[in-house]
CHARMM-style PDB file with segment names, atoms N, HN, CA, C and O in Angstrom:
ATOM      1  N   MET     1       0.816  -1.197   0.000  1.00  0.00      PROA
ATOM      2  CA  MET     1       0.000   0.000   0.000  1.00  0.00      PROA
ATOM      3  C   MET     1       0.858   1.259   0.000  1.00  0.00      PROA
ATOM      4  O   MET     1       0.407   2.316  -0.442  1.00  0.00      PROA
ATOM      5  N   LYS     2       2.080   1.155   0.488  1.00  0.00      PROA
ATOM      6  HN  LYS     2       2.446   0.297   0.847  1.00  0.00      PROA
ATOM      7  CA  LYS     2       2.949   2.317   0.521  1.00  0.00      PROA
ATOM      8  C   LYS     2       3.280   2.792  -0.890  1.00  0.00      PROA
ATOM      9  O   LYS     2       3.366   3.994  -1.143  1.00  0.00      PROA
ATOM     10  N   ILE     3       3.466   1.842  -1.809  1.00  0.00      PROA
ATOM     11  HN  ILE     3       3.396   0.866  -1.603  1.00  0.00      PROA
ATOM     12  CA  ILE     3       3.787   2.200  -3.194  1.00  0.00      PROA
ATOM     13  C   ILE     3       2.630   2.960  -3.827  1.00  0.00      PROA
ATOM     14  O   ILE     3       2.849   3.931  -4.550  1.00  0.00      PROA
ATOM     15  N   ILE     4       1.412   2.532  -3.564  1.00  0.00      PROA
ATOM     16  HN  ILE     4       1.234   1.742  -2.977  1.00  0.00      PROA
ATOM     17  CA  ILE     4       0.239   3.202  -4.128  1.00  0.00      PROA
ATOM     18  C   ILE     4       0.131   4.624  -3.597  1.00  0.00      PROA
ATOM     19  O   ILE     4      -0.154   5.549  -4.357  1.00  0.00      PROA
ATOM     20  N   ASN     5       0.356   4.805  -2.311  1.00  0.00      PROA
ATOM     21  HN  ASN     5       0.588   4.053  -1.693  1.00  0.00      PROA
ATOM     22  CA  ASN     5       0.295   6.145  -1.738  1.00  0.00      PROA
ATOM     23  C   ASN     5       1.383   7.045  -2.310  1.00  0.00      PROA
ATOM     24  O   ASN     5       1.135   8.220  -2.582  1.00  0.00      PROA
ATOM     25  N   GLU     6       2.578   6.509  -2.495  1.00  0.00      PROA
ATOM     26  HN  GLU     6       2.780   5.554  -2.274  1.00  0.00      PROA
ATOM     27  CA  GLU     6       3.654   7.294  -3.077  1.00  0.00      PROA
ATOM     28  C   GLU     6       3.338   7.675  -4.521  1.00  0.00      PROA
ATOM     29  O   GLU     6       3.642   8.788  -4.948  1.00  0.00      PROA
ATOM     30  N   PHE     7       2.731   6.762  -5.273  1.00  0.00      PROA
ATOM     31  HN  PHE     7       2.484   5.857  -4.927  1.00  0.00      PROA
ATOM     32  CA  PHE     7       2.352   7.073  -6.647  1.00  0.00      PROA
ATOM     33  C   PHE     7       1.286   8.156  -6.681  1.00  0.00      PROA
ATOM     34  O   PHE     7       1.339   9.044  -7.532  1.00  0.00      PROA
ATOM     35  N   LYS     8       0.322   8.099  -5.774  1.00  0.00      PROA
ATOM     36  HN  LYS     8       0.279   7.378  -5.083  1.00  0.00      PROA
ATOM     37  CA  LYS     8      -0.707   9.138  -5.719  1.00  0.00      PROA
ATOM     38  C   LYS     8      -0.087  10.500  -5.437  1.00  0.00      PROA
ATOM     39  O   LYS     8      -0.464  11.495  -6.055  1.00  0.00      PROA
ATOM     40  N   GLU     9       0.855  10.549  -4.515  1.00  0.00      PROA
ATOM     41  HN  GLU     9       1.162   9.740  -4.012  1.00  0.00      PROA
ATOM     42  CA  GLU     9       1.525  11.812  -4.218  1.00  0.00      PROA
ATOM     43  C   GLU     9       2.276  12.325  -5.445  1.00  0.00      PROA
ATOM     44  O   GLU     9       2.241  13.520  -5.740  1.00  0.00      PROA
ATOM     45  N   PHE    10       2.948  11.433  -6.153  1.00  0.00      PROA
ATOM     46  HN  PHE    10       2.976  10.463  -5.912  1.00  0.00      PROA
ATOM     47  CA  PHE    10       3.683  11.812  -7.353  1.00  0.00      PROA
ATOM     48  C   PHE    10       2.745  12.342  -8.428  1.00  0.00      PROA
ATOM     49  O   PHE    10       3.025  13.363  -9.055  1.00  0.00      PROA
ATOM     50  N   ALA    11       1.641  11.654  -8.639  1.00  0.00      PROA
ATOM     51  HN  ALA    11       1.413  10.824  -8.130  1.00  0.00      PROA
ATOM     52  CA  ALA    11       0.701  12.057  -9.684  1.00  0.00      PROA
ATOM     53  C   ALA    11       0.009  13.365  -9.331  1.00  0.00      PROA
ATOM     54  O   ALA    11      -0.266  14.173 -10.218  1.00  0.00      PROA
ATOM     55  N   LEU    12      -0.272  13.583  -8.080  1.00  0.00      PROA
ATOM     56  HN  LEU    12      -0.049  12.926  -7.359  1.00  0.00      PROA
ATOM     57  CA  LEU    12      -0.984  14.788  -7.680  1.00  0.00      PROA
ATOM     58  C   LEU    12      -0.090  16.021  -7.660  1.00  0.00      PROA
ATOM     59  O   LEU    12      -0.596  17.144  -7.650  1.00  0.00      PROA
ATOM     60  N   ARG    13       1.210  15.839  -7.655  1.00  0.00      PROA
ATOM     61  HN  ARG    13       1.621  14.927  -7.664  1.00  0.00      PROA
ATOM     62  CA  ARG    13       2.113  16.990  -7.683  1.00  0.00      PROA
ATOM     63  C   ARG    13       2.128  17.666  -9.041  1.00  0.00      PROA
ATOM     64  O   ARG    13       2.651  18.774  -9.155  1.00  0.00      PROA
ATOM     65  N   GLY    14       1.590  17.060 -10.049  1.00  0.00      PROA
ATOM     66  HN  GLY    14       1.165  16.159  -9.957  1.00  0.00      PROA
ATOM     67  CA  GLY    14       1.529  17.653 -11.369  1.00  0.00      PROA
ATOM     68  C   GLY    14       2.607  17.159 -12.310  1.00  0.00      PROA
ATOM     69  O   GLY    14       2.642  17.565 -13.472  1.00  0.00      PROA
ATOM     70  N   ASN    15       3.481  16.299 -11.839  1.00  0.00      PROA
ATOM     71  HN  ASN    15       3.453  15.969 -10.895  1.00  0.00      PROA
ATOM     72  CA  ASN    15       4.545  15.808 -12.708  1.00  0.00      PROA
ATOM     73  C   ASN    15       3.996  14.994 -13.870  1.00  0.00      PROA
ATOM     74  O   ASN    15       4.519  15.069 -14.982  1.00  0.00      PROA
ATOM     75  N   MET    16       2.964  14.231 -13.626  1.00  0.00      PROA
ATOM     76  HN  MET    16       2.539  14.170 -12.723  1.00  0.00      PROA
ATOM     77  CA  MET    16       2.378  13.419 -14.690  1.00  0.00      PROA
ATOM     78  C   MET    16       1.754  14.317 -15.749  1.00  0.00      PROA
ATOM     79  O   MET    16       1.875  14.055 -16.945  1.00  0.00      PROA
ATOM     80  N   ILE    17       1.089  15.370 -15.305  1.00  0.00      PROA
ATOM     81  HN  ILE    17       0.990  15.583 -14.333  1.00  0.00      PROA
ATOM     82  CA  ILE    17       0.447  16.283 -16.250  1.00  0.00      PROA
ATOM     83  C   ILE    17       1.505  17.008 -17.075  1.00  0.00      PROA
ATOM     84  O   ILE    17       1.349  17.160 -18.287  1.00  0.00      PROA
ATOM     85  N   LYS    18       2.571  17.453 -16.434  1.00  0.00      PROA
ATOM     86  HN  LYS    18       2.698  17.329 -15.449  1.00  0.00      PROA
ATOM     87  CA  LYS    18       3.644  18.137 -17.159  1.00  0.00      PROA
ATOM     88  C   LYS    18       4.287  17.210 -18.176  1.00  0.00      PROA
ATOM     89  O   LYS    18       4.604  17.630 -19.289  1.00  0.00      PROA
ATOM     90  N   MET    19       4.480  15.963 -17.806  1.00  0.00      PROA
ATOM     91  HN  MET    19       4.223  15.622 -16.902  1.00  0.00      PROA
ATOM     92  CA  MET    19       5.079  15.002 -18.721  1.00  0.00      PROA
ATOM     93  C   MET    19       4.149  14.746 -19.911  1.00  0.00      PROA
ATOM     94  O   MET    19       4.612  14.669 -21.049  1.00  0.00      PROA
ATOM     95  N   ALA    20       2.854  14.614 -19.660  1.00  0.00      PROA
ATOM     96  HN  ALA    20       2.478  14.677 -18.735  1.00  0.00      PROA
ATOM     97  CA  ALA    20       1.900  14.375 -20.743  1.00  0.00      PROA
ATOM     98  C   ALA    20       1.859  15.570 -21.698  1.00  0.00      PROA
ATOM     99  O   ALA    20       1.810  15.392 -22.915  1.00  0.00      PROA
ATOM    100  N   VAL    21       1.878  16.769 -21.155  1.00  0.00      PROA
ATOM    101  HN  VAL    21       1.918  16.914 -20.167  1.00  0.00      PROA
ATOM    102  CA  VAL    21       1.882  17.965 -21.998  1.00  0.00      PROA
ATOM    103  C   VAL    21       3.160  18.014 -22.830  1.00  0.00      PROA
ATOM    104  O   VAL    21       3.115  18.362 -24.010  1.00  0.00      PROA
ATOM    105  N   GLY    22       4.280  17.674 -22.237  1.00  0.00      PROA
ATOM    106  HN  GLY    22       4.316  17.391 -21.279  1.00  0.00      PROA
ATOM    107  CA  GLY    22       5.542  17.651 -22.969  1.00  0.00      PROA
ATOM    108  C   GLY    22       5.528  16.652 -24.104  1.00  0.00      PROA
ATOM    109  O   GLY    22       6.060  16.928 -25.180  1.00  0.00      PROA
ATOM    110  N   ILE    23       4.932  15.502 -23.885  1.00  0.00      PROA
ATOM    111  HN  ILE    23       4.499  15.278 -23.012  1.00  0.00      PROA
ATOM    112  CA  ILE    23       4.852  14.481 -24.934  1.00  0.00      PROA
ATOM    113  C   ILE    23       3.975  14.960 -26.080  1.00  0.00      PROA
ATOM    114  O   ILE    23       4.309  14.756 -27.247  1.00  0.00      PROA
ATOM    115  N   VAL    24       2.855  15.596 -25.755  1.00  0.00      PROA
ATOM    116  HN  VAL    24       2.583  15.762 -24.807  1.00  0.00      PROA
ATOM    117  CA  VAL    24       1.956  16.104 -26.801  1.00  0.00      PROA
ATOM    118  C   VAL    24       2.641  17.206 -27.606  1.00  0.00      PROA
ATOM    119  O   VAL    24       2.553  17.222 -28.834  1.00  0.00      PROA
ATOM    120  N   ILE    25       3.319  18.123 -26.926  1.00  0.00      PROA
ATOM    121  HN  ILE    25       3.391  18.110 -25.928  1.00  0.00      PROA
ATOM    122  CA  ILE    25       4.022  19.200 -27.627  1.00  0.00      PROA
ATOM    123  C   ILE    25       5.139  18.628 -28.489  1.00  0.00      PROA
ATOM    124  O   ILE    25       5.335  19.072 -29.620  1.00  0.00      PROA
ATOM    125  N   GLY    26       5.869  17.653 -27.970  1.00  0.00      PROA
ATOM    126  HN  GLY    26       5.709  17.293 -27.051  1.00  0.00      PROA
ATOM    127  CA  GLY    26       6.935  17.028 -28.746  1.00  0.00      PROA
ATOM    128  C   GLY    26       6.413  16.336 -29.990  1.00  0.00      PROA
ATOM    129  O   GLY    26       7.027  16.422 -31.054  1.00  0.00      PROA
ATOM    130  N   ALA    27       5.304  15.663 -29.870  1.00  0.00      PROA
ATOM    131  HN  ALA    27       4.805  15.593 -29.007  1.00  0.00      PROA
ATOM    132  CA  ALA    27       4.727  14.964 -31.026  1.00  0.00      PROA
ATOM    133  C   ALA    27       4.252  15.959 -32.087  1.00  0.00      PROA
ATOM    134  O   ALA    27       4.455  15.737 -33.280  1.00  0.00      PROA
ATOM    135  N   SER    28       3.630  17.036 -31.661  1.00  0.00      PROA
ATOM    136  HN  SER    28       3.465  17.216 -30.691  1.00  0.00      PROA
ATOM    137  CA  SER    28       3.158  18.018 -32.636  1.00  0.00      PROA
ATOM    138  C   SER    28       4.337  18.746 -33.274  1.00  0.00      PROA
ATOM    139  O   SER    28       4.297  19.051 -34.466  1.00  0.00      PROA
ATOM    140  N   PHE    29       5.374  19.025 -32.511  1.00  0.00      PROA
ATOM    141  HN  PHE    29       5.406  18.777 -31.543  1.00  0.00      PROA
ATOM    142  CA  PHE    29       6.565  19.665 -33.076  1.00  0.00      PROA
ATOM    143  C   PHE    29       7.218  18.753 -34.101  1.00  0.00      PROA
ATOM    144  O   PHE    29       7.703  19.217 -35.133  1.00  0.00      PROA
ATOM    145  N   ASN    30       7.230  17.470 -33.819  1.00  0.00      PROA
ATOM    146  HN  ASN    30       6.837  17.093 -32.981  1.00  0.00      PROA
ATOM    147  CA  ASN    30       7.792  16.498 -34.758  1.00  0.00      PROA
ATOM    148  C   ASN    30       7.031  16.529 -36.078  1.00  0.00      PROA
ATOM    149  O   ASN    30       7.651  16.505 -37.141  1.00  0.00      PROA
ATOM    150  N   SER    31       5.718  16.580 -36.035  1.00  0.00      PROA
ATOM    151  HN  SER    31       5.214  16.600 -35.171  1.00  0.00      PROA
ATOM    152  CA  SER    31       4.942  16.594 -37.271  1.00  0.00      PROA
ATOM    153  C   SER    31       5.119  17.904 -38.025  1.00  0.00      PROA
ATOM    154  O   SER    31       5.098  17.909 -39.256  1.00  0.00      PROA
ATOM    155  N   VAL    32       5.294  19.013 -37.315  1.00  0.00      PROA
ATOM    156  HN  VAL    32       5.311  19.009 -36.315  1.00  0.00      PROA
ATOM    157  CA  VAL    32       5.517  20.304 -37.975  1.00  0.00      PROA
ATOM    158  C   VAL    32       6.862  20.290 -38.707  1.00  0.00      PROA
ATOM    159  O   VAL    32       6.948  20.734 -39.852  1.00  0.00      PROA
ATOM    160  N   VAL    33       7.893  19.790 -38.063  1.00  0.00      PROA
ATOM    161  HN  VAL    33       7.824  19.429 -37.133  1.00  0.00      PROA
ATOM    162  CA  VAL    33       9.215  19.735 -38.694  1.00  0.00      PROA
ATOM    163  C   VAL    33       9.198  18.785 -39.888  1.00  0.00      PROA
ATOM    164  O   VAL    33       9.784  19.091 -40.926  1.00  0.00      PROA
ATOM    165  N   TYR    34       8.544  17.656 -39.759  1.00  0.00      PROA
ATOM    166  HN  TYR    34       8.067  17.407 -38.915  1.00  0.00      PROA
ATOM    167  CA  TYR    34       8.453  16.701 -40.866  1.00  0.00      PROA
ATOM    168  C   TYR    34       7.761  17.339 -42.071  1.00  0.00      PROA
ATOM    169  O   TYR    34       8.226  17.205 -43.203  1.00  0.00      PROA
ATOM    170  N   SER    35       6.658  18.026 -41.823  1.00  0.00      PROA
ATOM    171  HN  SER    35       6.281  18.134 -40.904  1.00  0.00      PROA
ATOM    172  CA  SER    35       5.929  18.676 -42.898  1.00  0.00      PROA
ATOM    173  C   SER    35       6.755  19.785 -43.537  1.00  0.00      PROA
ATOM    174  O   SER    35       6.745  19.940 -44.758  1.00  0.00      PROA
ATOM    175  N   LEU    36       7.462  20.549 -42.731  1.00  0.00      PROA
ATOM    176  HN  LEU    36       7.470  20.423 -41.739  1.00  0.00      PROA
ATOM    177  CA  LEU    36       8.310  21.623 -43.246  1.00  0.00      PROA
ATOM    178  C   LEU    36       9.395  21.073 -44.160  1.00  0.00      PROA
ATOM    179  O   LEU    36       9.626  21.611 -45.243  1.00  0.00      PROA
ATOM    180  N   VAL    37      10.047  20.028 -43.742  1.00  0.00      PROA
ATOM    181  HN  VAL    37       9.859  19.591 -42.862  1.00  0.00      PROA
ATOM    182  CA  VAL    37      11.120  19.444 -44.546  1.00  0.00      PROA
ATOM    183  C   VAL    37      10.555  18.829 -45.822  1.00  0.00      PROA
ATOM    184  O   VAL    37      11.099  19.040 -46.906  1.00  0.00      PROA
ATOM    185  N   LYS    38       9.475  18.074 -45.701  1.00  0.00      PROA
ATOM    186  HN  LYS    38       9.034  17.903 -44.820  1.00  0.00      PROA
ATOM    187  CA  LYS    38       8.928  17.364 -46.861  1.00  0.00      PROA
ATOM    188  C   LYS    38       8.336  18.308 -47.898  1.00  0.00      PROA
ATOM    189  O   LYS    38       8.521  18.099 -49.097  1.00  0.00      PROA
ATOM    190  N   ASN    39       7.629  19.343 -47.457  1.00  0.00      PROA
ATOM    191  HN  ASN    39       7.480  19.514 -46.483  1.00  0.00      PROA
ATOM    192  CA  ASN    39       6.891  20.192 -48.393  1.00  0.00      PROA
ATOM    193  C   ASN    39       7.616  21.465 -48.803  1.00  0.00      PROA
ATOM    194  O   ASN    39       7.290  22.042 -49.840  1.00  0.00      PROA
ATOM    195  N   ILE    40       8.582  21.920 -48.025  1.00  0.00      PROA
ATOM    196  HN  ILE    40       8.847  21.452 -47.182  1.00  0.00      PROA
ATOM    197  CA  ILE    40       9.225  23.196 -48.329  1.00  0.00      PROA
ATOM    198  C   ILE    40      10.704  23.023 -48.697  1.00  0.00      PROA
ATOM    199  O   ILE    40      11.166  23.623 -49.668  1.00  0.00      PROA
ATOM    200  N   LEU    41      11.430  22.235 -47.961  1.00  0.00      PROA
ATOM    201  HN  LEU    41      11.054  21.748 -47.173  1.00  0.00      PROA
ATOM    202  CA  LEU    41      12.865  22.121 -48.208  1.00  0.00      PROA
ATOM    203  C   LEU    41      13.226  21.118 -49.291  1.00  0.00      PROA
ATOM    204  O   LEU    41      14.119  21.384 -50.096  1.00  0.00      PROA
ATOM    205  N   LEU    42      12.559  19.979 -49.332  1.00  0.00      PROA
ATOM    206  HN  LEU    42      11.833  19.764 -48.678  1.00  0.00      PROA
ATOM    207  CA  LEU    42      12.942  18.942 -50.285  1.00  0.00      PROA
ATOM    208  C   LEU    42      12.594  19.240 -51.748  1.00  0.00      PROA
ATOM    209  O   LEU    42      13.397  18.893 -52.615  1.00  0.00      PROA
ATOM    210  N   PRO    43      11.465  19.852 -52.079  1.00  0.00      PROA
ATOM    211  CA  PRO    43      11.189  20.107 -53.507  1.00  0.00      PROA
ATOM    212  C   PRO    43      12.257  20.943 -54.219  1.00  0.00      PROA
ATOM    213  O   PRO    43      12.689  20.558 -55.306  1.00  0.00      PROA
ATOM    214  N   PRO    44      12.705  22.082 -53.647  1.00  0.00      PROA
ATOM    215  CA  PRO    44      13.768  22.815 -54.359  1.00  0.00      PROA
ATOM    216  C   PRO    44      15.079  22.029 -54.435  1.00  0.00      PROA
ATOM    217  O   PRO    44      15.795  22.112 -55.432  1.00  0.00      PROA
ATOM    218  N   LEU    45      15.391  21.276 -53.397  1.00  0.00      PROA
ATOM    219  HN  LEU    45      14.809  21.208 -52.586  1.00  0.00      PROA
ATOM    220  CA  LEU    45      16.619  20.480 -53.430  1.00  0.00      PROA
ATOM    221  C   LEU    45      16.549  19.394 -54.497  1.00  0.00      PROA
ATOM    222  O   LEU    45      17.545  19.116 -55.165  1.00  0.00      PROA
ATOM    223  N   SER    46      15.392  18.785 -54.660  1.00  0.00      PROA
ATOM    224  HN  SER    46      14.583  19.011 -54.117  1.00  0.00      PROA
ATOM    225  CA  SER    46      15.279  17.739 -55.695  1.00  0.00      PROA
ATOM    226  C   SER    46      15.365  18.347 -57.093  1.00  0.00      PROA
ATOM    227  O   SER    46      15.909  17.721 -58.003  1.00  0.00      PROA
ATOM    228  N   ARG    47      14.834  19.563 -57.277  1.00  0.00      PROA
ATOM    229  HN  ARG    47      14.393  20.072 -56.537  1.00  0.00      PROA
ATOM    230  CA  ARG    47      14.952  20.221 -58.586  1.00  0.00      PROA
ATOM    231  C   ARG    47      16.402  20.573 -58.887  1.00  0.00      PROA
ATOM    232  O   ARG    47      16.845  20.468 -60.030  1.00  0.00      PROA
ATOM    233  N   LEU    48      17.134  20.988 -57.871  1.00  0.00      PROA
ATOM    234  HN  LEU    48      16.774  21.074 -56.942  1.00  0.00      PROA
ATOM    235  CA  LEU    48      18.545  21.314 -58.074  1.00  0.00      PROA
ATOM    236  C   LEU    48      19.367  20.080 -58.420  1.00  0.00      PROA
ATOM    237  O   LEU    48      20.284  20.146 -59.239  1.00  0.00      PROA
ATOM    238  N   SER    49      19.041  18.973 -57.803  1.00  0.00      PROA
ATOM    239  HN  SER    49      18.297  18.919 -57.138  1.00  0.00      PROA
ATOM    240  CA  SER    49      19.817  17.753 -58.040  1.00  0.00      PROA
ATOM    241  C   SER    49      19.501  17.119 -59.387  1.00  0.00      PROA
ATOM    242  O   SER    49      20.310  16.350 -59.906  1.00  0.00      PROA
ATOM    243  N   GLN    50      18.337  17.427 -59.968  1.00  0.00      PROA
ATOM    244  HN  GLN    50      17.680  18.052 -59.547  1.00  0.00      PROA
ATOM    245  CA  GLN    50      17.985  16.867 -61.266  1.00  0.00      PROA
ATOM    246  C   GLN    50      18.698  17.592 -62.407  1.00  0.00      PROA
ATOM    247  O   GLN    50      18.802  17.073 -63.518  1.00  0.00      PROA
ATOM    248  N   GLY    51      19.174  18.765 -62.124  1.00  0.00      PROA
ATOM    249  HN  GLY    51      19.089  19.187 -61.221  1.00  0.00      PROA
ATOM    250  CA  GLY    51      19.987  19.433 -63.115  1.00  0.00      PROA
ATOM    251  C   GLY    51      19.283  20.520 -63.780  1.00  0.00      PROA
ATOM    252  OT1 GLY    51      19.849  21.182 -64.650  1.00  0.00      PROA
TER     253      GLY     51
END
């Protein structure tokens, strides 16, 4: 039962919420960077490499 109480204290301090928010922000940032590279940076580079 001590482990459960310690987990409740940890979760209620807000660390779990901060971690979840960080994961969501990281995932959305990843998709933004992927889209930027795929749609904006790669087309001109491929045209340059084709000659």
